[in-house]
C-alpha angles and dihedrals in degrees: 000000000000117000119212100195092146089070096055121077126199117249089246092058095054114097117185094183094247091145094064098051113104116230115264114262116247113269115229109260119234114245114221094241094053091047092052091045091053091049091050091052091051092049091049088052093049090047092052090049092051091049091050088051091051092052091049090049091052092047092049090046090053092049090049091052092051091049089050091052091048091051092050091051092049089049092051091049092046091049094050 
Protein backbone atom coordinates (compact mmCIF):
# COMPACT_ATOMS: atom_id res chain seq x y z
CA UNK A 1 0.00 0.00 0.00
CA UNK A 2 1.29 3.44 -0.95
CA UNK A 3 1.43 6.07 1.75
CA UNK A 4 0.79 9.70 0.82
CA UNK A 5 2.07 11.35 3.97
CA UNK A 6 3.38 14.37 2.07
CA UNK A 7 -0.22 15.43 1.36
CA UNK A 8 -1.17 15.56 4.98
CA UNK A 9 -0.17 18.48 7.15
CA UNK A 10 -0.08 18.51 10.87
CA UNK A 11 -2.66 20.68 12.60
CA UNK A 12 0.13 22.84 13.97
CA UNK A 13 1.36 23.66 10.46
CA UNK A 14 -2.03 24.75 9.11
CA UNK A 15 -2.41 28.54 9.25
CA UNK A 16 -5.78 29.92 8.29
CA UNK A 17 -4.67 33.51 8.65
CA UNK A 18 -6.89 34.24 11.63
CA UNK A 19 -4.25 36.51 13.10
CA UNK A 20 -4.50 38.96 10.19
CA UNK A 21 -8.30 39.36 10.23
CA UNK A 22 -9.40 42.66 11.80
CA UNK A 23 -12.15 42.45 14.42
CA UNK A 24 -15.70 42.95 13.19
CA UNK A 25 -17.10 46.44 13.71
CA UNK A 26 -19.88 46.82 16.20
CA UNK A 27 -23.28 46.59 14.53
CA UNK A 28 -25.77 49.31 15.44
CA UNK A 29 -28.15 48.07 18.07
CA UNK A 30 -31.85 48.32 17.39
CA UNK A 31 -33.62 50.63 19.77
CA UNK A 32 -36.97 49.35 20.98
CA UNK A 33 -38.89 52.28 19.47
CA UNK A 34 -37.45 51.89 15.97
CA UNK A 35 -38.07 48.17 16.07
CA UNK A 36 -41.72 48.65 17.00
CA UNK A 37 -42.08 51.41 14.38
CA UNK A 38 -40.72 49.04 11.74
CA UNK A 39 -43.12 46.35 12.89
CA UNK A 40 -46.05 48.79 12.76
CA UNK A 41 -45.07 49.84 9.24
CA UNK A 42 -44.90 46.20 8.14
CA UNK A 43 -48.27 45.46 9.73
CA UNK A 44 -49.79 48.49 7.96
CA UNK A 45 -48.39 47.19 4.68
CA UNK A 46 -49.87 43.74 5.29
CA UNK A 47 -53.23 45.29 6.21
CA UNK A 48 -53.23 47.35 3.01
CA UNK A 49 -52.43 44.24 0.96
CA UNK A 50 -55.24 42.30 2.62
CA UNK A 51 -57.70 45.13 1.94
CA UNK A 52 -56.58 45.22 -1.69
CA UNK A 53 -57.12 41.47 -1.98
CA UNK A 54 -60.58 41.86 -0.42
CA UNK A 55 -61.55 44.49 -3.01
CA UNK A 56 -60.28 42.26 -5.83
CA UNK A 57 -62.24 39.32 -4.41
CA UNK A 58 -65.45 41.35 -4.27
CA UNK A 59 -64.95 42.57 -7.85
CA UNK A 60 -64.35 39.04 -9.12
CA UNK A 61 -67.36 37.78 -7.19
CA UNK A 62 -69.62 40.43 -8.78
CA UNK A 63 -68.32 39.60 -12.25
CA UNK A 64 -68.92 35.90 -11.63
CA UNK A 65 -72.50 36.59 -10.55
CA UNK A 66 -73.10 38.61 -13.74
CA UNK A 67 -71.66 35.78 -15.85
CA UNK A 68 -73.92 33.26 -14.07
CA UNK A 69 -76.96 35.47 -14.79
CA UNK A 70 -76.01 35.76 -18.47
CA UNK A 71 -75.60 31.98 -18.73
CA UNK A 72 -79.03 31.46 -17.16
CA UNK A 73 -80.56 33.91 -19.65
CA UNK A 74 -78.83 32.20 -22.56
CA UNK A 75 -80.08 28.83 -21.29
CA UNK A 76 -83.67 30.15 -21.03
CA UNK A 77 -83.51 31.59 -24.56
CA UNK A 78 -82.06 28.35 -25.95
CA UNK A 79 -84.69 26.28 -24.14
CA UNK A 80 -87.61 28.35 -25.49
